[in-house]
N, C-alpha and C positions, 0 to 999 in steps of 0.2 A: 494475907487472905482475910476475907471478911467472914464474920460469923453469920449464923442463920438469920438472926434478927436484922442485921444490916442488909443482908441479901434480900430479905422480904421488903425492907424499906425501898431498896433500889427498884424492885419489881413493882411495888405500889406506885412509886413516882413515875415509872415508865408507863404504867397503865393510865395514870391520870393525864400524862402528857399526850398519849395517843387519843384519849377522849377529847381533850382540848383541841388537838389537831383536826379531828373529825368535825368538830363544831365550829371551827375557825372560818371566818369569812374575809378577813383582811389578809391580803397576800403577804405583807411584811411580817405580820404576827405569825402566820403559818410557817414562813421561812425560819423565824426565830425559834419556834417550837420544834421544828424539825432539827435544827442545829442542837438544841438542848437534848433531844432524844439521842442523837448521835454521840454527843459528848458523854451523856450518862451511860450509854452502852459501852463506850470506850473505857470509861472509868471502871465499870463493872468487870470488863474483860481484864484490864490491867491489875486490878486488885485480886482477881481470882487466880492469876498466874503466880503472884508472889507468895 
């Protein structure tokens, strides 16, 4: 399980990635950012379960 400070870091990074995705104009970069978002969400879900 992650602590509150780690959880906030996850959320901050997810927010940053969402902003980057909204401002993205290159298709491949948008795909990469989307994959990063999905991986980070999955990591947060997995660590919250343990």
